[in-house]
N, C-alpha and C positions, 0 to 999 in steps of 0.2 A: 422733314428731311428735304432738302432740295437738290433736284436734278443736276448733277455735273456732266454736261454733255461730254466734256474731255475726258472723265472717268469713264462713261458708259461706253465710249469709242475704244478707250484703252483696253477695257474688259473686251469687247467685241473681237479686238484684233487678238486677243488671247484665246479666243474661241469659246467666251462664255460672257454671258449677260444674264444677271438675274432679273429676268423681264418682269416677276411677280413683284419684285420692289419697286421696280420702275413703274409699273401698273399701281400699286398702292400709293406711290408718291404723287401720280396724276388725278387719282380718284378717290382713295379712301378718305373717309370722313369729310367730303364735300358734299353739297346738295347741286342736285339738277334744277336748274331754275329755268331751262326753256327747251321744248322738244319739238322737231318738226322735221320736215323733209327739206332737203338742200333746195336751192333756187336752180331753175334752168340754168340761169347764167353761170352758177359757180360750178355745176356738172360740167358744162362746156368748157370752163376755164381747166378743168381738171383733164378735160379731152374724153367725157365720160358718155355712155348713150343713157343711162338710168340716173334716176334721184333716189338717193337713199338717206335714210335716218340720221340725224345729228341731235346732239344733247350739248347745251352749255351748262358747264358747271359755276357753281357762284365765285370761283377766282378769275372767272374769263376764259377760262379752258373750254374750246370747241371740239367735242369728239365726233367725229365721223364715220360711220360705219364704212369700210371698205372691202371689195371682194378678196383682195388679199393683201400682202404686206409690200406690194410693188405697186399697190394703188391702180389696179388695172379697170376698176369700175366699182360702181356702188354695189354695196353688200346688203343682205337681209340681217336683221338683227331678231335672234330668238328669244323668246322668253318662255320661262316655265315656273309653274306655280301648282298648287293641289288641284288635280283635274284640268290642267291648261297646258298645252305643248303646241306653241304655235309661232309665228314669225311676223314680222312687220318686213311685206315685202318691197321689193325695190320698185320703182315706178319707170316704166320704159317710156321715154320721151315721145318716140315716135308712134306708140299706142295712145298715149295720153292726149297728143294732138289729132290724132285719127278719130280716136272713139270717146274721149273725154270732153274733146274741145275746150280745154283749160288754157288760159292765156298767161299763165303765172310765171314772174320772174323773180 
């Protein structure tokens, strides 16, 4: 199923978008081929103070975890499995520079 942005916006203006179907179209059946934290430059480009997780799908789609749907900052990614309930945290860039002394870009 190909995403038709016009159709999504049309449904949105009617007050309804089946976001589960959009999520399935974007991610279902695809493989994660790369995972990491976005670079400092990318975070600054979004005007964020933190770096968060991204994952790349085999079709070239880059999924970035955001704090909210307005993209106000990086967000945590929760993961749950038998006996495990945790998060991959954001990395605060001020903390990173001050205490971890990383010069990552």
